[in-house]
GUGUBA-734445 format. One record per residue: x, y, z of N, C-alpha, C in turn; residue in one letter. Coordinates in Angstrom, 3 decimals, always signed. Layout:
residues N
rec n_xx->X	n_yy->Y	n_zz->Z	ca_xx->X	ca_yy->Y	ca_zz->Z	c_xx->X	c_yy->Y	c_zz->Z	torlo->A
...
//
This chain:
residues 131
rec n_xx->+30.897	n_yy->+42.012	n_zz->+81.186	ca_xx->+30.319	ca_yy->+42.938	ca_zz->+80.024	c_xx->+30.932	c_yy->+42.089	c_zz->+78.708	torlo->X
rec n_xx->+32.108	n_yy->+41.835	n_zz->+79.103	ca_xx->+33.006	ca_yy->+41.269	ca_zz->+77.760	c_xx->+31.965	c_yy->+40.162	c_zz->+77.343	torlo->X
rec n_xx->+31.861	n_yy->+39.363	n_zz->+78.107	ca_xx->+30.871	ca_yy->+38.092	ca_zz->+77.990	c_xx->+29.605	c_yy->+38.340	c_zz->+77.199	torlo->X
rec n_xx->+28.839	n_yy->+39.682	n_zz->+77.798	ca_xx->+27.930	ca_yy->+40.207	ca_zz->+77.046	c_xx->+28.231	c_yy->+40.499	c_zz->+75.341	torlo->X
rec n_xx->+29.269	n_yy->+40.994	n_zz->+75.480	ca_xx->+29.764	ca_yy->+41.541	ca_zz->+74.087	c_xx->+29.745	c_yy->+40.391	c_zz->+73.093	torlo->X
rec n_xx->+30.887	n_yy->+39.210	n_zz->+73.878	ca_xx->+30.668	ca_yy->+37.916	ca_zz->+72.887	c_xx->+29.767	c_yy->+37.397	c_zz->+72.457	torlo->X
rec n_xx->+28.633	n_yy->+37.324	n_zz->+73.677	ca_xx->+27.355	ca_yy->+36.665	ca_zz->+73.427	c_xx->+26.690	c_yy->+37.686	c_zz->+72.220	torlo->X
rec n_xx->+26.626	n_yy->+39.014	n_zz->+72.264	ca_xx->+25.989	ca_yy->+39.774	ca_zz->+71.216	c_xx->+26.844	c_yy->+39.318	c_zz->+69.962	torlo->X
rec n_xx->+27.782	n_yy->+39.423	n_zz->+69.927	ca_xx->+28.693	ca_yy->+39.035	ca_zz->+68.478	c_xx->+28.247	c_yy->+37.747	c_zz->+68.020	torlo->X
rec n_xx->+28.284	n_yy->+36.752	n_zz->+68.837	ca_xx->+28.046	ca_yy->+35.477	ca_zz->+68.231	c_xx->+26.548	c_yy->+35.550	c_zz->+67.603	torlo->X
rec n_xx->+25.542	n_yy->+36.471	n_zz->+68.506	ca_xx->+24.136	ca_yy->+36.314	ca_zz->+68.363	c_xx->+24.362	c_yy->+36.807	c_zz->+66.632	torlo->X
rec n_xx->+25.121	n_yy->+37.880	n_zz->+66.500	ca_xx->+25.049	ca_yy->+38.626	ca_zz->+65.241	c_xx->+25.813	c_yy->+37.802	c_zz->+64.046	torlo->X
rec n_xx->+26.750	n_yy->+36.691	n_zz->+64.489	ca_xx->+27.312	ca_yy->+35.911	ca_zz->+63.578	c_xx->+26.240	c_yy->+34.428	c_zz->+63.135	torlo->X
rec n_xx->+25.317	n_yy->+34.371	n_zz->+64.241	ca_xx->+24.355	ca_yy->+33.419	ca_zz->+64.234	c_xx->+23.274	c_yy->+33.801	c_zz->+63.131	torlo->X
rec n_xx->+23.071	n_yy->+35.258	n_zz->+63.363	ca_xx->+22.053	ca_yy->+35.750	ca_zz->+62.593	c_xx->+22.479	c_yy->+35.962	c_zz->+60.749	torlo->X
rec n_xx->+23.540	n_yy->+36.135	n_zz->+61.037	ca_xx->+24.253	ca_yy->+36.118	ca_zz->+59.274	c_xx->+24.170	c_yy->+34.637	c_zz->+58.889	torlo->X
rec n_xx->+24.548	n_yy->+33.943	n_zz->+59.432	ca_xx->+24.577	ca_yy->+32.528	ca_zz->+58.969	c_xx->+23.194	c_yy->+32.074	c_zz->+58.702	torlo->X
rec n_xx->+22.189	n_yy->+32.265	n_zz->+59.434	ca_xx->+20.636	ca_yy->+31.954	ca_zz->+59.241	c_xx->+20.466	c_yy->+32.630	c_zz->+57.826	torlo->X
rec n_xx->+20.818	n_yy->+34.377	n_zz->+57.620	ca_xx->+20.409	ca_yy->+34.522	ca_zz->+56.801	c_xx->+20.991	c_yy->+33.972	c_zz->+55.506	torlo->X
rec n_xx->+22.335	n_yy->+33.284	n_zz->+55.402	ca_xx->+23.186	ca_yy->+32.959	ca_zz->+54.279	c_xx->+22.344	c_yy->+31.599	c_zz->+54.105	torlo->X
rec n_xx->+21.952	n_yy->+30.969	n_zz->+55.160	ca_xx->+21.169	ca_yy->+29.437	ca_zz->+55.117	c_xx->+19.798	c_yy->+29.804	c_zz->+54.496	torlo->X
rec n_xx->+19.211	n_yy->+31.079	n_zz->+54.864	ca_xx->+17.918	ca_yy->+31.333	ca_zz->+54.172	c_xx->+17.816	c_yy->+31.769	c_zz->+52.464	torlo->X
rec n_xx->+19.014	n_yy->+32.444	n_zz->+52.336	ca_xx->+19.293	ca_yy->+32.730	ca_zz->+51.070	c_xx->+19.858	c_yy->+31.571	c_zz->+49.719	torlo->X
rec n_xx->+20.522	n_yy->+30.232	n_zz->+50.773	ca_xx->+20.744	ca_yy->+29.480	ca_zz->+50.067	c_xx->+19.181	c_yy->+28.481	c_zz->+49.862	torlo->X
rec n_xx->+18.560	n_yy->+28.257	n_zz->+50.476	ca_xx->+17.124	ca_yy->+27.621	ca_zz->+50.702	c_xx->+16.268	c_yy->+28.287	c_zz->+49.690	torlo->X
rec n_xx->+16.489	n_yy->+29.893	n_zz->+49.365	ca_xx->+15.682	ca_yy->+30.466	ca_zz->+48.303	c_xx->+16.524	c_yy->+30.021	c_zz->+46.758	torlo->X
rec n_xx->+17.834	n_yy->+29.828	n_zz->+46.936	ca_xx->+18.334	ca_yy->+29.500	ca_zz->+45.541	c_xx->+17.938	c_yy->+27.954	c_zz->+45.366	torlo->X
rec n_xx->+17.802	n_yy->+27.365	n_zz->+46.483	ca_xx->+17.222	ca_yy->+25.503	ca_zz->+46.154	c_xx->+15.977	c_yy->+25.530	c_zz->+45.552	torlo->X
rec n_xx->+15.043	n_yy->+26.318	n_zz->+46.173	ca_xx->+13.695	ca_yy->+26.613	ca_zz->+45.924	c_xx->+13.585	c_yy->+27.081	c_zz->+44.419	torlo->X
rec n_xx->+14.324	n_yy->+28.259	n_zz->+44.047	ca_xx->+14.386	ca_yy->+28.568	ca_zz->+42.654	c_xx->+14.631	c_yy->+27.442	c_zz->+41.665	torlo->X
rec n_xx->+15.608	n_yy->+26.702	n_zz->+42.258	ca_xx->+16.324	ca_yy->+25.455	ca_zz->+41.377	c_xx->+15.317	c_yy->+24.437	c_zz->+41.139	torlo->X
rec n_xx->+14.217	n_yy->+24.374	n_zz->+42.020	ca_xx->+13.297	ca_yy->+23.445	ca_zz->+42.481	c_xx->+12.541	c_yy->+23.601	c_zz->+41.075	torlo->X
rec n_xx->+12.170	n_yy->+24.923	n_zz->+41.169	ca_xx->+11.003	ca_yy->+25.612	ca_zz->+40.308	c_xx->+11.417	c_yy->+25.349	c_zz->+39.040	torlo->X
rec n_xx->+12.601	n_yy->+25.969	n_zz->+38.575	ca_xx->+12.872	ca_yy->+25.660	ca_zz->+37.426	c_xx->+13.086	c_yy->+24.126	c_zz->+36.955	torlo->X
rec n_xx->+13.420	n_yy->+23.370	n_zz->+37.967	ca_xx->+13.404	ca_yy->+21.695	ca_zz->+37.347	c_xx->+12.207	c_yy->+21.317	c_zz->+37.061	torlo->X
rec n_xx->+10.662	n_yy->+21.883	n_zz->+38.063	ca_xx->+9.391	ca_yy->+21.510	ca_zz->+37.609	c_xx->+9.017	c_yy->+22.064	c_zz->+36.329	torlo->X
rec n_xx->+9.596	n_yy->+23.151	n_zz->+36.148	ca_xx->+9.103	ca_yy->+24.091	ca_zz->+34.534	c_xx->+9.625	c_yy->+23.158	c_zz->+33.804	torlo->X
rec n_xx->+11.071	n_yy->+22.649	n_zz->+33.748	ca_xx->+11.404	ca_yy->+21.705	ca_zz->+32.319	c_xx->+10.621	c_yy->+20.368	c_zz->+32.560	torlo->X
rec n_xx->+10.495	n_yy->+19.972	n_zz->+33.866	ca_xx->+9.370	ca_yy->+18.345	ca_zz->+34.044	c_xx->+8.392	c_yy->+19.037	c_zz->+33.008	torlo->X
rec n_xx->+7.410	n_yy->+20.157	n_zz->+33.302	ca_xx->+6.607	ca_yy->+20.081	ca_zz->+32.675	c_xx->+6.830	c_yy->+19.827	c_zz->+31.094	torlo->X
rec n_xx->+7.576	n_yy->+20.800	n_zz->+30.777	ca_xx->+8.096	ca_yy->+21.111	ca_zz->+29.087	c_xx->+8.452	c_yy->+19.674	c_zz->+28.310	torlo->X
rec n_xx->+8.838	n_yy->+18.878	n_zz->+29.295	ca_xx->+9.494	ca_yy->+17.567	ca_zz->+28.918	c_xx->+8.159	c_yy->+16.461	c_zz->+28.773	torlo->X
rec n_xx->+7.206	n_yy->+16.824	n_zz->+30.047	ca_xx->+5.676	ca_yy->+16.299	ca_zz->+29.835	c_xx->+5.238	c_yy->+16.758	c_zz->+28.548	torlo->X
rec n_xx->+4.949	n_yy->+17.694	n_zz->+28.461	ca_xx->+4.226	ca_yy->+18.622	ca_zz->+27.144	c_xx->+4.390	c_yy->+17.764	c_zz->+25.756	torlo->X
rec n_xx->+6.200	n_yy->+17.973	n_zz->+25.556	ca_xx->+7.012	ca_yy->+17.493	ca_zz->+24.606	c_xx->+6.619	c_yy->+15.799	c_zz->+24.157	torlo->X
rec n_xx->+6.612	n_yy->+15.135	n_zz->+25.274	ca_xx->+6.088	ca_yy->+13.617	ca_zz->+25.368	c_xx->+4.623	c_yy->+13.465	c_zz->+24.782	torlo->X
rec n_xx->+3.908	n_yy->+14.180	n_zz->+25.327	ca_xx->+2.237	ca_yy->+14.364	ca_zz->+24.844	c_xx->+2.326	c_yy->+14.607	c_zz->+23.383	torlo->X
rec n_xx->+2.850	n_yy->+15.743	n_zz->+22.778	ca_xx->+2.910	ca_yy->+16.120	ca_zz->+21.316	c_xx->+3.782	c_yy->+14.653	c_zz->+20.681	torlo->X
rec n_xx->+4.638	n_yy->+13.849	n_zz->+21.154	ca_xx->+5.236	ca_yy->+12.935	ca_zz->+20.830	c_xx->+3.932	c_yy->+11.766	c_zz->+20.471	torlo->X
rec n_xx->+3.417	n_yy->+11.287	n_zz->+21.514	ca_xx->+2.426	ca_yy->+10.744	ca_zz->+21.279	c_xx->+1.209	c_yy->+10.872	c_zz->+20.565	torlo->X
rec n_xx->+0.678	n_yy->+12.275	n_zz->+20.453	ca_xx->-0.347	ca_yy->+12.401	ca_zz->+19.549	c_xx->+0.221	c_yy->+12.428	c_zz->+17.623	torlo->X
rec n_xx->+1.910	n_yy->+12.504	n_zz->+17.798	ca_xx->+2.198	ca_yy->+12.418	ca_zz->+16.430	c_xx->+2.259	c_yy->+10.980	c_zz->+16.017	torlo->X
rec n_xx->+2.495	n_yy->+10.272	n_zz->+17.056	ca_xx->+2.721	ca_yy->+8.574	ca_zz->+16.877	c_xx->+1.180	c_yy->+8.073	c_zz->+16.959	torlo->X
rec n_xx->+0.310	n_yy->+8.780	n_zz->+17.431	ca_xx->-1.044	ca_yy->+8.267	ca_zz->+17.239	c_xx->-1.234	c_yy->+8.573	c_zz->+15.450	torlo->X
rec n_xx->-1.334	n_yy->+9.619	n_zz->+15.285	ca_xx->-1.537	ca_yy->+10.461	ca_zz->+13.823	c_xx->-0.721	c_yy->+9.341	c_zz->+12.782	torlo->X
rec n_xx->+0.342	n_yy->+8.903	n_zz->+12.774	ca_xx->+1.602	ca_yy->+7.911	ca_zz->+12.133	c_xx->+0.578	c_yy->+6.905	c_zz->+12.165	torlo->X
rec n_xx->+0.323	n_yy->+6.170	n_zz->+13.262	ca_xx->-0.309	ca_yy->+5.193	ca_zz->+13.274	c_xx->-1.831	c_yy->+5.135	c_zz->+12.512	torlo->X
rec n_xx->-2.780	n_yy->+6.056	n_zz->+12.652	ca_xx->-3.692	ca_yy->+5.916	ca_zz->+12.007	c_xx->-3.087	c_yy->+6.358	c_zz->+10.441	torlo->X
rec n_xx->-2.212	n_yy->+6.979	n_zz->+9.983	ca_xx->-1.953	ca_yy->+6.856	ca_zz->+8.694	c_xx->-1.665	c_yy->+5.956	c_zz->+7.906	torlo->X
rec n_xx->-0.996	n_yy->+4.855	n_zz->+9.070	ca_xx->-0.496	ca_yy->+3.502	ca_zz->+8.440	c_xx->-1.715	c_yy->+2.661	c_zz->+8.396	torlo->X
rec n_xx->-2.675	n_yy->+2.685	n_zz->+9.405	ca_xx->-3.516	ca_yy->+1.991	ca_zz->+8.827	c_xx->-4.527	c_yy->+2.309	c_zz->+7.821	torlo->X
rec n_xx->-4.909	n_yy->+3.737	n_zz->+7.297	ca_xx->-5.301	ca_yy->+4.321	ca_zz->+6.061	c_xx->-4.591	c_yy->+3.579	c_zz->+4.952	torlo->X
rec n_xx->-3.249	n_yy->+3.419	n_zz->+5.039	ca_xx->-2.222	ca_yy->+3.018	ca_zz->+3.775	c_xx->-2.681	c_yy->+1.463	c_zz->+3.928	torlo->X
rec n_xx->-2.599	n_yy->+0.952	n_zz->+4.760	ca_xx->-3.085	ca_yy->-0.760	ca_zz->+5.152	c_xx->-4.275	c_yy->-0.794	c_zz->+4.373	torlo->X
rec n_xx->-5.096	n_yy->-0.314	n_zz->+4.830	ca_xx->-6.508	ca_yy->-0.099	ca_zz->+4.074	c_xx->-6.501	c_yy->-0.064	c_zz->+2.317	torlo->X
rec n_xx->-5.821	n_yy->+1.118	n_zz->+2.023	ca_xx->-5.783	ca_yy->+1.525	ca_zz->+0.797	c_xx->-5.013	c_yy->+0.460	c_zz->-0.096	torlo->X
rec n_xx->-4.123	n_yy->-0.405	n_zz->+0.535	ca_xx->-3.266	ca_yy->-1.497	ca_zz->+0.138	c_xx->-4.104	c_yy->-2.513	c_zz->-0.221	torlo->X
rec n_xx->-5.163	n_yy->-2.862	n_zz->+0.870	ca_xx->-6.063	ca_yy->-3.913	ca_zz->+0.839	c_xx->-7.240	c_yy->-3.826	c_zz->-0.640	torlo->X
rec n_xx->-7.783	n_yy->-2.674	n_zz->-0.507	ca_xx->-8.461	ca_yy->-2.198	ca_zz->-1.333	c_xx->-7.392	c_yy->-2.616	c_zz->-3.088	torlo->X
rec n_xx->-6.202	n_yy->-2.441	n_zz->-3.147	ca_xx->-5.638	ca_yy->-2.234	ca_zz->-4.368	c_xx->-5.245	c_yy->-3.953	c_zz->-4.582	torlo->X
rec n_xx->-5.409	n_yy->-4.406	n_zz->-3.513	ca_xx->-4.965	ca_yy->-5.488	ca_zz->-3.702	c_xx->-6.324	c_yy->-6.708	c_zz->-4.262	torlo->X
rec n_xx->-7.597	n_yy->-5.833	n_zz->-3.723	ca_xx->-8.691	ca_yy->-6.549	ca_zz->-4.143	c_xx->-9.262	c_yy->-6.504	c_zz->-5.476	torlo->X
rec n_xx->-8.473	n_yy->-4.839	n_zz->-6.208	ca_xx->-8.719	ca_yy->-4.592	ca_zz->-7.395	c_xx->-7.978	c_yy->-5.459	c_zz->-8.322	torlo->X
rec n_xx->-6.792	n_yy->-5.817	n_zz->-7.771	ca_xx->-5.771	ca_yy->-6.435	ca_zz->-8.560	c_xx->-6.533	c_yy->-7.637	c_zz->-8.907	torlo->X
rec n_xx->-6.681	n_yy->-8.124	n_zz->-7.986	ca_xx->-7.549	ca_yy->-9.853	ca_zz->-7.815	c_xx->-8.972	c_yy->-9.663	c_zz->-8.896	torlo->X
rec n_xx->-9.717	n_yy->-8.784	n_zz->-8.869	ca_xx->-10.602	ca_yy->-8.387	ca_zz->-9.723	c_xx->-10.308	c_yy->-8.619	c_zz->-11.135	torlo->X
rec n_xx->-9.309	n_yy->-7.511	n_zz->-11.415	ca_xx->-8.802	ca_yy->-7.624	ca_zz->-12.927	c_xx->-7.796	c_yy->-8.596	c_zz->-13.233	torlo->X
rec n_xx->-7.233	n_yy->-9.563	n_zz->-12.475	ca_xx->-6.871	ca_yy->-10.747	ca_zz->-12.737	c_xx->-7.977	c_yy->-11.823	c_zz->-13.285	torlo->X
rec n_xx->-9.098	n_yy->-11.709	n_zz->-12.137	ca_xx->-10.290	ca_yy->-12.897	ca_zz->-12.613	c_xx->-10.741	c_yy->-12.136	c_zz->-13.913	torlo->X
rec n_xx->-10.914	n_yy->-11.186	n_zz->-14.241	ca_xx->-11.473	ca_yy->-10.506	ca_zz->-15.396	c_xx->-10.506	c_yy->-10.746	c_zz->-16.692	torlo->X
rec n_xx->-9.065	n_yy->-10.547	n_zz->-16.261	ca_xx->-8.333	ca_yy->-11.117	ca_zz->-17.373	c_xx->-8.594	c_yy->-12.623	c_zz->-17.809	torlo->X
rec n_xx->-8.845	n_yy->-13.600	n_zz->-16.689	ca_xx->-8.624	ca_yy->-15.158	ca_zz->-16.943	c_xx->-9.926	c_yy->-15.217	c_zz->-17.624	torlo->X
rec n_xx->-11.179	n_yy->-14.780	n_zz->-17.559	ca_xx->-12.408	ca_yy->-14.636	ca_zz->-18.026	c_xx->-12.309	c_yy->-13.955	c_zz->-19.686	torlo->X
rec n_xx->-11.543	n_yy->-13.285	n_zz->-19.811	ca_xx->-11.478	ca_yy->-12.499	ca_zz->-21.172	c_xx->-10.483	c_yy->-13.906	c_zz->-22.143	torlo->X
rec n_xx->-9.255	n_yy->-14.328	n_zz->-21.269	ca_xx->-8.704	ca_yy->-15.473	ca_zz->-21.807	c_xx->-9.490	c_yy->-16.736	c_zz->-22.188	torlo->X
rec n_xx->-10.265	n_yy->-16.999	n_zz->-21.323	ca_xx->-11.337	ca_yy->-18.073	ca_zz->-21.593	c_xx->-12.348	c_yy->-17.515	c_zz->-22.801	torlo->X
rec n_xx->-12.649	n_yy->-16.520	n_zz->-22.906	ca_xx->-13.673	ca_yy->-16.287	ca_zz->-24.052	c_xx->-12.995	c_yy->-16.470	c_zz->-25.335	torlo->X
rec n_xx->-11.549	n_yy->-15.819	n_zz->-25.293	ca_xx->-10.852	ca_yy->-15.699	ca_zz->-26.456	c_xx->-10.258	c_yy->-17.287	c_zz->-26.985	torlo->X
rec n_xx->-10.112	n_yy->-18.076	n_zz->-25.895	ca_xx->-9.839	ca_yy->-19.418	ca_zz->-26.536	c_xx->-11.302	c_yy->-19.933	c_zz->-27.011	torlo->X
rec n_xx->-12.182	n_yy->-19.943	n_zz->-26.353	ca_xx->-13.452	ca_yy->-20.409	ca_zz->-27.053	c_xx->-13.845	c_yy->-19.831	c_zz->-28.427	torlo->X
rec n_xx->-13.707	n_yy->-18.395	n_zz->-28.611	ca_xx->-13.472	ca_yy->-17.914	ca_zz->-29.853	c_xx->-12.751	c_yy->-18.630	c_zz->-30.862	torlo->X
rec n_xx->-11.430	n_yy->-18.469	n_zz->-30.458	ca_xx->-10.385	ca_yy->-19.186	ca_zz->-31.390	c_xx->-10.739	c_yy->-20.506	c_zz->-31.875	torlo->X
rec n_xx->-11.258	n_yy->-21.295	n_zz->-30.729	ca_xx->-11.676	ca_yy->-23.065	ca_zz->-31.285	c_xx->-12.848	c_yy->-23.089	c_zz->-31.994	torlo->X
rec n_xx->-13.928	n_yy->-21.937	n_zz->-31.539	ca_xx->-15.238	ca_yy->-21.846	ca_zz->-32.607	c_xx->-14.632	c_yy->-21.430	c_zz->-34.108	torlo->X
rec n_xx->-13.630	n_yy->-20.423	n_zz->-34.204	ca_xx->-13.246	ca_yy->-20.240	ca_zz->-35.464	c_xx->-12.435	c_yy->-21.065	c_zz->-36.103	torlo->X
rec n_xx->-11.400	n_yy->-21.848	n_zz->-35.650	ca_xx->-10.953	ca_yy->-23.061	ca_zz->-36.121	c_xx->-11.913	c_yy->-24.051	c_zz->-36.819	torlo->X
rec n_xx->-12.848	n_yy->-24.421	n_zz->-35.724	ca_xx->-13.943	ca_yy->-25.531	ca_zz->-35.971	c_xx->-14.659	c_yy->-25.065	c_zz->-37.445	torlo->X
rec n_xx->-15.257	n_yy->-23.411	n_zz->-37.136	ca_xx->-15.596	ca_yy->-23.124	ca_zz->-38.693	c_xx->-14.900	c_yy->-23.034	c_zz->-39.793	torlo->X
rec n_xx->-13.781	n_yy->-22.800	n_zz->-39.820	ca_xx->-12.887	ca_yy->-22.592	ca_zz->-40.927	c_xx->-12.732	c_yy->-24.173	c_zz->-41.027	torlo->X
rec n_xx->-12.669	n_yy->-25.305	n_zz->-40.497	ca_xx->-12.496	ca_yy->-26.689	ca_zz->-41.000	c_xx->-13.760	c_yy->-26.884	c_zz->-41.664	torlo->X
rec n_xx->-14.708	n_yy->-26.906	n_zz->-41.209	ca_xx->-16.042	ca_yy->-27.189	ca_zz->-41.995	c_xx->-16.066	c_yy->-26.170	c_zz->-43.223	torlo->X
rec n_xx->-15.741	n_yy->-24.780	n_zz->-43.190	ca_xx->-15.750	ca_yy->-24.330	ca_zz->-44.653	c_xx->-14.833	c_yy->-24.521	c_zz->-45.591	torlo->X
rec n_xx->-13.433	n_yy->-25.447	n_zz->-44.894	ca_xx->-12.657	ca_yy->-26.344	ca_zz->-45.912	c_xx->-13.007	c_yy->-27.558	c_zz->-46.337	torlo->X
rec n_xx->-13.940	n_yy->-28.083	n_zz->-45.762	ca_xx->-14.534	ca_yy->-29.492	ca_zz->-46.027	c_xx->-15.377	c_yy->-29.114	c_zz->-46.771	torlo->X
rec n_xx->-16.551	n_yy->-28.088	n_zz->-46.658	ca_xx->-17.333	ca_yy->-28.033	ca_zz->-47.795	c_xx->-16.840	c_yy->-27.507	c_zz->-48.889	torlo->X
rec n_xx->-15.573	n_yy->-26.813	n_zz->-48.992	ca_xx->-15.094	ca_yy->-26.465	ca_zz->-50.219	c_xx->-14.315	c_yy->-27.661	c_zz->-51.300	torlo->X
rec n_xx->-13.867	n_yy->-28.361	n_zz->-50.047	ca_xx->-13.053	ca_yy->-29.328	ca_zz->-50.415	c_xx->-14.383	c_yy->-30.555	c_zz->-51.602	torlo->X
rec n_xx->-15.116	n_yy->-30.738	n_zz->-50.993	ca_xx->-16.335	ca_yy->-31.405	ca_zz->-51.519	c_xx->-16.939	c_yy->-30.539	c_zz->-52.572	torlo->X
rec n_xx->-16.817	n_yy->-29.462	n_zz->-52.593	ca_xx->-17.582	ca_yy->-28.639	ca_zz->-53.595	c_xx->-16.406	c_yy->-28.505	c_zz->-54.798	torlo->X
rec n_xx->-15.056	n_yy->-28.733	n_zz->-54.613	ca_xx->-14.081	ca_yy->-28.960	ca_zz->-56.018	c_xx->-14.252	c_yy->-30.255	c_zz->-56.307	torlo->X
rec n_xx->-14.354	n_yy->-31.197	n_zz->-55.296	ca_xx->-14.501	ca_yy->-32.490	ca_zz->-55.772	c_xx->-15.497	c_yy->-32.880	c_zz->-56.977	torlo->X
rec n_xx->-16.570	n_yy->-32.192	n_zz->-56.481	ca_xx->-17.796	ca_yy->-32.654	ca_zz->-56.869	c_xx->-17.696	c_yy->-31.700	c_zz->-58.544	torlo->X
rec n_xx->-16.973	n_yy->-30.590	n_zz->-58.369	ca_xx->-16.754	ca_yy->-29.909	ca_zz->-59.640	c_xx->-15.847	c_yy->-30.533	c_zz->-60.478	torlo->X
rec n_xx->-14.603	n_yy->-30.976	n_zz->-59.847	ca_xx->-13.631	ca_yy->-31.793	ca_zz->-60.791	c_xx->-14.544	c_yy->-33.035	c_zz->-61.492	torlo->X
rec n_xx->-15.269	n_yy->-33.804	n_zz->-60.554	ca_xx->-15.834	ca_yy->-35.008	ca_zz->-61.031	c_xx->-16.726	c_yy->-34.854	c_zz->-62.299	torlo->X
rec n_xx->-17.556	n_yy->-33.748	n_zz->-62.117	ca_xx->-18.290	ca_yy->-33.247	ca_zz->-63.234	c_xx->-17.576	c_yy->-32.939	c_zz->-64.322	torlo->X
rec n_xx->-16.521	n_yy->-31.956	n_zz->-64.502	ca_xx->-15.932	ca_yy->-31.584	ca_zz->-65.254	c_xx->-15.192	c_yy->-32.919	c_zz->-65.833	torlo->X
rec n_xx->-14.827	n_yy->-33.563	n_zz->-65.142	ca_xx->-14.194	ca_yy->-34.927	ca_zz->-65.687	c_xx->-15.081	c_yy->-36.165	c_zz->-66.261	torlo->X
rec n_xx->-16.443	n_yy->-36.307	n_zz->-65.879	ca_xx->-17.434	ca_yy->-36.959	ca_zz->-66.685	c_xx->-17.788	c_yy->-36.174	c_zz->-67.910	torlo->X
rec n_xx->-17.754	n_yy->-34.629	n_zz->-68.108	ca_xx->-18.072	ca_yy->-34.050	ca_zz->-69.512	c_xx->-16.989	c_yy->-34.362	c_zz->-70.433	torlo->X
rec n_xx->-15.825	n_yy->-34.057	n_zz->-69.660	ca_xx->-14.723	ca_yy->-34.784	ca_zz->-70.789	c_xx->-14.768	c_yy->-35.896	c_zz->-71.326	torlo->X
rec n_xx->-15.106	n_yy->-36.787	n_zz->-70.406	ca_xx->-14.771	ca_yy->-38.131	ca_zz->-70.854	c_xx->-16.066	c_yy->-38.514	c_zz->-71.710	torlo->X
rec n_xx->-17.145	n_yy->-38.017	n_zz->-71.501	ca_xx->-18.478	ca_yy->-37.507	ca_zz->-72.460	c_xx->-18.077	c_yy->-37.111	c_zz->-73.981	torlo->X
rec n_xx->-17.327	n_yy->-36.176	n_zz->-73.732	ca_xx->-16.939	ca_yy->-35.259	ca_zz->-75.006	c_xx->-16.047	c_yy->-36.438	c_zz->-75.744	torlo->X
rec n_xx->-15.164	n_yy->-37.046	n_zz->-74.905	ca_xx->-14.423	ca_yy->-37.855	ca_zz->-75.687	c_xx->-14.933	c_yy->-38.990	c_zz->-76.296	torlo->X
rec n_xx->-15.932	n_yy->-39.347	n_zz->-75.775	ca_xx->-16.655	ca_yy->-40.519	ca_zz->-76.120	c_xx->-17.189	c_yy->-39.918	c_zz->-77.614	torlo->X
rec n_xx->-17.927	n_yy->-38.914	n_zz->-77.304	ca_xx->-18.740	ca_yy->-38.380	ca_zz->-78.798	c_xx->-17.961	c_yy->-38.080	c_zz->-79.746	torlo->X
rec n_xx->-16.835	n_yy->-37.535	n_zz->-79.245	ca_xx->-15.599	ca_yy->-37.363	ca_zz->-80.217	c_xx->-15.065	c_yy->-38.828	c_zz->-80.935	torlo->X
rec n_xx->-14.688	n_yy->-39.380	n_zz->-80.317	ca_xx->-14.554	ca_yy->-40.938	ca_zz->-80.648	c_xx->-15.665	c_yy->-41.376	c_zz->-81.590	torlo->X
rec n_xx->-16.426	n_yy->-41.343	n_zz->-81.306	ca_xx->-17.729	ca_yy->-42.289	ca_zz->-82.039	c_xx->-17.642	c_yy->-41.076	c_zz->-83.318	torlo->X
rec n_xx->-17.906	n_yy->-40.009	n_zz->-83.262	ca_xx->-17.814	ca_yy->-39.460	ca_zz->-84.625	c_xx->-16.545	c_yy->-39.442	c_zz->-85.164	torlo->X
//
């Protein structure tokens, strides 16, 4: 009878140990669930980070394209400035040539006027001398 009692007590202790093992397995399962949920959240955050990186890359592309257009506009402005400078140079050259020409004509007219005045003065002097 005592052996049977001890067997029953051992079976009870085995049952209790089995219960504790089941409870520990439950806690392990719960921890595994929480780890899986945290992994899911980490994956979702990584997805959002990737999407933000994509948007940042697209914005950088647009910024680069705008910089290209700005550079092209700057080139066109420089070319227009060059053409303006060339036109100004030609205008200044033409104005200088005209001024030279006008000066030459004015000088020639002054020479003729001076020559004619001198000839008249000579003539007047001759008449005066003759008189």
